[in-house]
N, C-alpha and C positions, 0 to 999 in steps of 0.2 A: 505494500500499498504506499501510496506517495503520501511524505508527512510536509507539513505546514512548514514552510520556510519563514514564519514570522514569530517574532515574539509573544511568549499570553501576555496577557495582561495581571496575573495573581501579583497582588504586593505582600511587601513584607510583614512579618507575623507578629513584628516587637509587640508588646505589651499598650505602648501607647497609641500604634496604630490600631491595634484592635478597639483600644477605648474609642478614638476620634471614630471608626468607623462603625460602632454602635450609636453613638451619640448622634452623627450624619443622619443616618438610617432613618433615627428617631424624628429628626428633624424635618427632611424629607416625608416621611408620613405622618405630620402634622401631630407628633405626641408631645412635641415642644411647639408650640406654635408660632408663626412670625410674632413678634415685639414682645414675646413672652420672656421671663427670665428663669436661664435654669435651676433646679433644685440647690441649696445650700452645698458648700463644697464637700460638709461633712457628711453630709448624707452622698452625693456620689463617691466617698474615698470609700466607705462603709458598701455601696450595691457593688464597687467594681471590684474592690479588693486588693486597689493598686498604693503606690504611694505618693505623697502629692507631688513630688516632680513627675511623675507618669502622667498623673491629671492633668496638670499644668502645661507640658509639649503636648497632650492630645488637645487641651483648647486652643492652644497657641497654632496647631495645624489646622484646625477649623474656624480660627479668624483668619489666616492665610487663604483659606479657601471663600472671604466675605460671608461668611453663614455664623459667626458669632461675632461678638464685641465687649472687651472687657469694661467697664465703668463703673470707676469708684463712687460708692456709697448706693452700686442701684445692682452690683451685681453681675454677672456674664448674659447678655441678652443675645436674642434669638435676632440675626436680620430680615429685612423683607428680601422678598425674593430675587428684586433687581440687581440686587449687591452681592448674589451667589454667581461665583465662577464657575459657569456653563461648560465651558472646555476643559475643566478640569478631571480629569478622567476618573478618580474618587466620587466627588458629586454625579457623573451621567453614569455609573455603576450603580451609585445606592438609586437613582431615581428610576432608573430603568428595571432593577430587580424588584425596587418595590410595588412597581407598574403604580407609583401614586399620581402620575401625572401622564392619563390615557391619551393626551393629544401630541404627546412629543413626540411620537417617532414621526408621526406625519410632519411636523414644524421640521426635525431633523432632515427628514425625506425633500421639504421643500428648501431648503439650505444646501441639500447636494445637487440639487438641479439646478440650483448657482453655480456652484463649485465643480463638481465634474463633469459638465461639458468640457468646460475652458481648460478643465485639466487634459482631457481627450486630446484638443486640437495641440497643447501644449506636447503631448509626449509622440502624437505622432510626426511632427517636426521636429522637436531636440529627442526624443528617447532613445536609449542605446541600448544596440542589440540586447545589450544583458537587463536590461530594464524590462525591453519589448518580452523578452523569454520570461521572466517570471507574469507576468501577464497569463503569457500562454500556459505557463506549467500549472497555475490555479485552475484557468479554465479546465486543463485537462482532467485535474483532479476533481472540478463538479462534476465535468460529465462523469469519471469514474465511480462516483461516490454518489450519484444521484437517489440510489436508493437507502442512502443512510442518513436518515436528517443532521445528525450533528457533525459530521465531518463533512456534509456538503454545505451545510452555513459556513463551517470553517474558511472549506474555500471559497466561497461566494467573498466572503470578508474580506479574504486576501485579493481577490480579482481586485475591488477597487479599491484598496491600499498600494496595489502595485502600482495600477494607472494615476494614483497621486503622487508615487515616489518615482514614477517614470518620465512626470512631468518635466524634471530638472529643477524646479521650484522648492527650497529646502520649506517653504511655510506651506506649500501643500502637501509635503510629506507630512509635516509637523503634524496639521490637520487629521490627516487620516491617522497617527499613530493614537490620536489623543480621542478618536472616536471610535477605534475600534472597537469595543462594547455594545455601543448602541447601534454599530453597524449591523454588529451578528445580530443583537435581537432585533434590526428592525425586518431581517432574513427571514428570521426563524417565525416574526409574527404575519411574513406573508407569503411566505411556502411552509405551510404545516403539515404538507404530505407529501410524499416521493412525486404524487401527478402534478403538484405543482415545482417541484424543484425542474423538474423536465422541461415542463410549459418554460419556464425563462432561460433553459438553456439556449436557444435559437437566437433572442435579446444580446446574450453577452457575447455567443459567437459573432455576433452583426457586428458588435464595436470592436474587438479580438482581430477580424477581419480588414476593418475599415484601419486602425491601426497599424497592422502588417503591410500594407499598401500605402501608409502614412498618408493617407486620407485624411486631415485633421477635420475640416469641415463634415464629410461623411460621418464621423466617429462621433463628434459631438452632437451631430441630428439623432445618431443610434443611443448616444448615452441620454438624451432628451427622455428619447421614446420609452427605455429602458425603465427610466427614473418614474415618466406616468403611468407606467402599467403598475409601477409595484405601489405607487399612492394610493391608487385606484382598489389596488386588494386591501391596502389599509384599512380603507375608505369601506368598503364591506366589511372588511373582520371587524372592526368598529360599529359598526350598523347590526351585525348579528349578534353581538355582546348581550 
C-alpha cells in the first residue's frame, strides 16, 4: 500500500498541551461561554491535577491563540470569536472535531474556492517535476484506496496540499499545512461512502491532467468545478442532518 508523504498533525502530549487542549475544546463547545471568566485557579489545579506553572503555561498558549485574556482583578476571560486565530492548527482541530460550528466546513470550502484555483494556475506554470509528481502520487493513492474510507480521505487531503505546495509560493504551502485537519474533515463529510469516493475521482483527475499539460487556465477552471461540487455535497449533507 502506498503511504502518505505528508506529516501527521498529532501534537505533543505534554501536560500543558493536554490542559490547553481540554480548555480549548470547552471554549469551542461553549462550556466556557464568550465573555465569561474561567473558574478560579485553585479549582482548575484541583480538577486537572497539575502544578501552577503547567496551568499557567496552558493559559498562555490559549492567550496566544486569541481565546483567553488575563485581566488583573477580573481573572481569565474568554475572548469573542473574532479574536480567535482560526488559522491555528489546534483551534481548527478543536472546532472540526467538536462539530460545534456546522457552517465551518462550508466557509472553509468557500475560502478554498478563492485560493486553490489560483494555486493550480501557479503550479501549472511554476511547478517542478517533483511537485507535480507528488500531486500525481496522491491521486494514485486516491484511486487505489477508493474502497477504504480512511486511506482515501488522507490521499484526497494530500492531493490538495500538494497543489498548494507545487505552486512555488511558500505562503500558499503554509496555508495547506495549517488547514490540513479541516481539509480531511471536509473530505470525510462530502465523501461518506466508497461510491462518493469514486464519483469524485474524475474531477481530481481532470485537475491533474490539466496540470500535467501545464494549462493553468484549465487547471484553475477544473479546480473551481471540483470545489463547487464539494460545496453542493456539503450543503446536501447539512440539509439532511
